[in-house]
Structures are given as structure tokens and as C-alpha cells.
N, C-alpha and C positions, 0 to 999 in steps of 0.2 A: 533456497535462493537468495542471493544479493544482489539490494538496488537500492539507488539513492532515492529518498522520499522527504515528502514535507508533513506533517500529520499537525493539524490546528482543529485544539479544542479551547475555545472560548478564546482565554487571553493566555493559555499556555500553547506553545508551539516547540515540534521536533524539528530538527532538518540536519539530515546526513544519513549514513549507510544504514541499514536494516537488513533483517532474515524475516524472509516471508516463507510460510509452509500453509498448503491445503490441506485439509482432514476434515472430514465429516462433515462439509455443508461448509466450512469454518475457514478464516483466514488469521492464521496465526502470526503474528507479528512480534519481533523482540530485537532488543539492541543492546549488548554486550558494554559493561560501562568499566572494565578492568575490574577494581575490589567492592564498587559499588553493586547494589542488585542491579539485575536489569529491568530496564523497561521493557512491560509488554502489555501488549493490545490485542483483543478479539473481536473477530467481525462475523459476525452472523452472514452470509452471503444472501441469506433471503431478504434481509433488511436493506441493502446498500439502495440508495435511489440516486439518481443525476448520474448516472455511468459514461464517462465520458472519452474521447481520446483525441488529441491533436497533436500538433509540432508546437514544440516551444525552444529556442534558439538552436534549431537542427535538430533536433533529437525526439524521439514521440513521446508524449505524455499523459495516464489514463489518472483519471480523479471521479472521486464517486464521496459520497456523503452515509455515514451510518449514524442515526440522527443525528444529533447537533456537533458529531465531528466529521472534520473533512479530510481526506487522503488523498494526496497528490504524489503519483509514483512516476519516476523519471525513468527515462531508456539509459541504463546505466552497462553495457556488455550484449553481446551478439543473443540475440533468443531471449531477451527480457521479456520486452513486451509482449509479444509471442506467446511466451506461457502466462501471464499475467490475464491477457486476454481470452485463450481458451478457456482459463481457471473460471475468471470473471464474468463474461458474457452467458458462460455456462450456465450459470445460478442465475443472472439476472433475467 
């Protein structure tokens, strides 16, 4: 599933489209970058904290922390946030 997101890790930040898959209690995130190696994150769903959802500029967004990394996922299509909520809230 593809969506728009912001990932903040200390002074490093990624903002753009990414691919999310849920498998074996983990959320696997990847971003293809053409000829450069892909960016990848793996989130253990049992470790997420501060899971919230709200409205931002007319679209739903979901935010949570995994350790010191903050993940903010934005609605970017039909059924995206429902899919994310179904998978994230089932583990939280």
C-alpha cells in the first residue's frame, strides 16, 4: 500500500510517498529512489506508542512513535487510513 508520510528521526526527516506492508507483527516501510539504494524502516507493532488519528488540512492522519522515531501517515487515497488503522490498532 502506498501513502504519503513524514518520518522524523532526530535531525533527519523524510517527507514523501512510501510503500507500507504489514507482515509478522511488523510494519515494513520502503522508499525507492531510482538507482540509489532504497530507504527502509521496520517497526515492531508491539513497540509503538502514542498512536493517534486526527484531521489535518481536510484529510485524516495517523501518528505514532517507535522509540525516538516519529511516524506521521497521511490519507492519500480511498481506504488508506482505514487499512492503516485496521492494522495498527489491532496491535496497539
